[in-house]
N, C-alpha and C positions, 0 to 999 in steps of 0.2 A: 503493501500500500503506498501512495506517495503521500508524505507528511513533511510540511513544511514549518521549520524552526519559528514559533512564535517571538520575536525579539521585540514586540511592542503591545502594549494593551492600551486603546485612546479610543474615548469616547466621543462619539459623534451623534449629533442631534438625540442627545438622551440615550443611545443605545449603546450596549459592551460591541465593541467593533475590532477584532483582533484580525490584523492582515499580517503577511509573512512580512520579513522584516526590509523596510524601506524607510523608515521613519530617520535614519541616520545617512540616507541618501544625499540629502541635499550638502551633506557635511564635506562627501568625499571628494579627495584633493584630484583635480583634473587631470596634473601631470602623471598619475597613476596609471592611466587609460592606456592600454597597446591595443592597436590593431594589426590584422595582418600576419599574425605567428606563422613561422616558418612550417608548412605541413609536412616538409620534408624529415624535421624530428619526430615526427608522429608516426613517420611509416617505416621505422626502422624493424626487421623481423625480429619473432621472439628467439632471445638466446637461451640456450635449453641448460638447467643448472647441473650442477655435478650428478646428482639423483636420476634428474631426467634423461642425462647421458647413458649411465649405466644401464637404465632401463630402455633405452632405444637400443643399446647393444645387445642386451638379450632379448629382447622383440625380434631386432635383424639376424641374430644366431639362429631362431627359431622359426621363421617366417621366411628369410630369405633377404638378401639387399634392396630388391626391387619393390619398397613399399613406400608410399607418401602419408605423413600423419594428416588425420582429418580433426578441425577442431569444431567443437559445440558453437551455435551461433547466436546464443542468448542464455543466462542463467547465471547462478552462482559458478559452475564450473565451466569456463573456457580455454581450458589448456587440452590438447590430446592427450595429457597424462595425467590422472585422476588416482592420487595417493590416498587410500581412506580404508577405514574396517568395513568390506561388503558382507562378512561373516560374523560378526558379532564375536569375535575371538580375541577381541582387543588389540591385535598385530594388525598392520595395514597391507592393503592388499594392493596392486597395483592395476587399473584397469586404463587401456591403451586402443584408441580409434584410430585406425587406418585404412588406406586403401590396397590391394594387392594387386599388380599388375599381372599378366599374363595368364588370366583364369580364363576358362573356357565361357562362350558368351552365356551358358546355362547358369554360369555361377555368380552370386553376389560377391561384387570388389569390395564393397564395403565389411570390416570385421572387427570384431572385437576380442581382445587379448589380454587374460587374467594372467598375472603375474606374481609370485611368492618371492620374499625374501627371507635366503636360509639363515642359519644363525650367524656363519661367519660374515654377513652384510650383503651376500652377493644375491641378484636377482635370476629367477629365471622362470621363462613361460611353463604355465600349468593348463591353461585352457585356452582354445581359439574357436570361434565360429562365425559364422556369419549374421551379418546386424540387417534389421529390415531396413530398408529404401536405400537411399545414398548420399544423403547428406545428414548431419547429426544436428539435430534443433533445439536439444535440450537435454541436460541430463541432471537428475536428483535421486539423492540417496536417503531414504527415509523408512522409520516404522510407519504402519499404517493400523490404525484401531487397535483392538487388544491384543494381538499377535505382537511378539518378541522379535521376530523376523526381520534382520534389515533386508530392503528392497534397494535395487539399482534400477531406476525407471529412466528410459531412454525415448525422446520425442525424436523420430527419424522423418524425414520427407524423401520425395524423390527430385528429380532436378527441377523440376517447373515450382518445387515448394508447396505445390497446394495439397497434393492428398500424403496426409501427414497420418503417422502410426504411431501410438503411444504401447511401449512395450514394458513388461515390468519383468525383471530377472531375481532370482535369486540362486545365491551361490554359497555351494557348503559340499566339502569334502573334495575339494578339487573339480568341483562340477558345475556349469552357470546353467541355470534351468530358467527356462522361460513360461513363467506363471500368469500371464495376462496380456493380450494384444487386442485393440481395439482401433479403429480410425479416430482422429478427433481433429479440432479445430484451435481449441486452446485447451492447454494441460498444466495443471501446478498441483502442488501439494501444501494443505494447509487444515487447521481446525477450524473448520467453516461453523461448527455447531458450539465450539468454544466447552468443549467437556473434557479438554487437555488431551485428546490424542487425536494424530492427523488423518485427514481424509485424503483419497487421490480422486482429483475432481478433474473432470472434461467437459468441454463445450463443442456440441456438433452442431452442424451447421444442416440446414433442410437438404433434402436429398432426394428426390422422387416420391414415392410416399412417406418416407419417412420426415418426422416434425423436428424441427430446429429443438435443441433439449439441452439440459445442464444435468451431470449426472456426478454422483460422488460413492465412491467405493471404499467400504470397511472391511479390512482383515478379522476373522474371528480367530479364537486361540485353535482352531483344527485348520487354520490356514485358506478358507474359504471367504470368496470376495462376496459381500453383501452390496447391494447396488441400489441407490436410492437416485430416482429421478423424477424429472419435472419436464415436461413441454413448455416452452418459450409461450411469451403472448404473439407473437407473429412468427412465420416461418422463415426467418432470415438465413440466408444462403451463404453468409459470413459474418464474421466479427472486427470491429474497428478496432477496440480497446477493451479492456477488462480491469477493473479497481476493486479493492475492497471499502469497505466504508462501515460505520457503525448504523444500524439502526435498532433502535429502542433494544440498544445494551448489548446487541448480538451482531455477528460479521455479517455484512451482506455484501453479494456479490453484484456490483453494478456494471451491467453489459451495454458498452455501444456496439450496435449490430448495424451491419450494413442492409439499408432497405431498397436499394436500388435508386436511380438517377442522379448520383452524386451527396446521395442524403444518409444519414444513419439516424437513429431513435435508440434511446435506452430501455432497457427490462432489467429488474432488480430480481433477485432470487436469495433465498436464505434456506438455511437449515435449523430444526430445531430437534427434538425427542421423536416426533413423530414423522420425521424425514424431510425430504426439500420440498420448499413451498415457492412460489411467484407472488410477490407483491400485488402487482396490477391484475386486476380481477379479468381483463380481457386487452383484446386490442385496442382497443379505441383509448384507453388511458394511456398504454404504450404510444400511441399515436401524436398523445398529445406533446410527446417530445421531439417530434420529428424536427430537423435542421440539416443546414448543411456539414457536409463530412468537416472534418475538421473542429470541430466544436465540441469539443471531448467532456465528459464530466470529471471535475476536479475539485477540490477540497481547496476552493478558493480564499478561505477566510484564516486557513489552517489551525481549525478546531478538532479535527480528527473525523468530521462528516463532510462527506461528499454533497456536493449541487451538483444540479442536473441545467445546464444552460437552455433555455427555451428564448426563442428569437420572438419579439415582438417590433412592430414597424416603428419607427424615430416620427415622433410627431410633426407635421408640415411632408409628411410624403405618402401619405394617404392615398391621396389621387393621382400620385406621379407615374410613369410607366416603370414595369418591373426592374429595367436595366438602370434606372435611374434612382431606386430606391436606396435608404440607407435604414440598418435596422440596430436597435439596442438589444439587449441580452438580461433577460431575468434568470437570476440565479434560484433554482427550485430544491428546495430541501422537501425530506419525506419525513412527514407527521406522524404521530405515535398511531393515526387512525390509518395511516398508509396512504396518507393522499397528499399531492405535491402542493406545496405552498412558497410565495415568493421570499425570499430571504431579500434580497440586495437587486437591484438594476444597475448595469454597466454598459460601457460599451467595451467590446469583446474584438480584438483586432486576431482573429487568428494566423495573417498571413505574416503579420509583424511580432507574434507571440508575446502579447500584452491584454491586462484586463483593468481598467480603469473604473472602479465601483464609485457610484452615485453617493453621496451624502441624502441621509432622507429629504433634506430640505429641498431638494431640485426633483422631487418625486413630482411629475406631471407637469414640470414648469419650466423643462431645458430641452433641448435637441441637439443635433449635432449635424455637422455640414463637412465637407472635403474641402479643402484647400488644394487643389490640382495646381496651383502656380509654385506654391512653397511646401508642396507633398508634406500637408499637414491634416491631421484632426481638429476641428474647432469645436467646441462646447459652448452654446450660447443659451442666454435666454428665451422662453417661446410664449407671448403672449399675444391673445386677440387673433390667432391664426398666422402670425408673422416673426421671423427670427427677429431676435433683439440684440442685447449687449454681448461681448465676449465675455465669459469666464474662465476659459482656459485652450491651450494650443498643447498640443502632444506631438513630438517630431522623434523619426528614428533615423540616428545617424550611421552609416556605414562605414566612414571613415575619418580620421583626424581633422580633416579641413571642416568638413560640417559639422564637426562637434566643435570645434574653435570658433567657427564663425556664428553658431548659436549662442554660446557662452558667452562671448563679446558681446551680443545683443540683447542678453539680461535673460536668457533661460538658463533653469537649474537642471542641474544632474539629478534623475529620477534612480536611475538603476543602468547596470551594463548587464549584458548577456551574451556570450561570446562575442563576435565580433561586432556586435550591436549595442550600440548607447542611447538609451531613451532619456530625450530631455521635454521640459515643459514649459513654459510661457504662461504665468498669472497675472493677469492686469489688476492694477489696485485702484482704478478708478472706478469703481462700482458703486451704485445708486439702486441697484434692484434687493439688496438686501438677501441674495444668493451668491456673493464672493465666498471664496474660501482663500485660505492661506498658501505659502508656500509648503509648510511643512503638513499642511492639510492633503495637497495633493499629491506629497510622496507617499503619506499613509495609505490613499486611496490607491496608489499603483500596484500592479503586481505583474512581473513579467514569469512568463512561464517556463517550464522546463524545457530545456531543448530537448 
């Protein structure tokens, strides 16, 4: 679960308003900003450690020199070498993923090799087998449910990375045994029902007559997989992102799913003593979260509870052509009754990667416009169906020259993210009662993770 460090607790319009650390942004020295870091510094091939070199030597002794290492694409384990206790004997084994050349067409070139370390410290290969697919997507090692067995969980895919398979292995007495295999779109290991024991979690997209579903598996004491499943609100073909957030004191799974035509919508599931459950009663409630791709569910105020972004058209744009409309974003939280409730209104730029949350005094009194000449977003008052006084300008600088030009013109630095710097200009000649200070502008601004 994505969590932001809360470094400021501020009150705006009488509400406790906790935002990711930006309060000190206006105090950042501009001389500390560096753009255009040398990418070659980040592209150095990984160098094997002494232990990895020993393991690799033992691998080639067993499998031959015609091997190439394969690296997981995500997750905790990103190395081709995993040194962990996978059989529960308190001694580490080595798991190596590699591709073997020169095999017959009918043989799978992706392999898993298990190595043990002898009493004198040398490694030797003890088991080798073909893996599913051609690419390693993710690796997890965990106990599941009531069973004390250590499980090696591997997500694999083929070259298109669309057809994925989750496989669970058990290693015992020098043998790696496949105990579970299922197709998936998303996989994880988590304690979803907060009972102190992990479940193996799969999301599956709709396919043919099969509905999109969320599935959780527990292992009982005899090693049997107990399955808990719930169909999702809509037959989503694939998923954009998956995040964990608290719902009424228990873990919830917020699923941003692809619903077609460049849009996503959110479904929420959770697990209790009775199994997997869906929060939204029908597809209509999930349809209410429909928005363009890129507007992901996010803990926008860092309080541990996720908010779902729901778009609303900005004041003054209701009658304009769709291509000219600008939109605001309401961040919706799930109430104890399982309903969505607006928590904040904001301007959310998915392209530039930031959110500016409006103070409550701006509710239904401001709108936004795009200054195409200066490449800025302008927030201004809106009254009597007319745009009025400017309250704030936001600019995203991509180079040092733009940064220096804006700061020389009275802009303040809000935040940096990668090679981008976010700046704001806060006019001080306001007579509308809606003006904010530079500090308030910094508090209301959040740069989204890269």
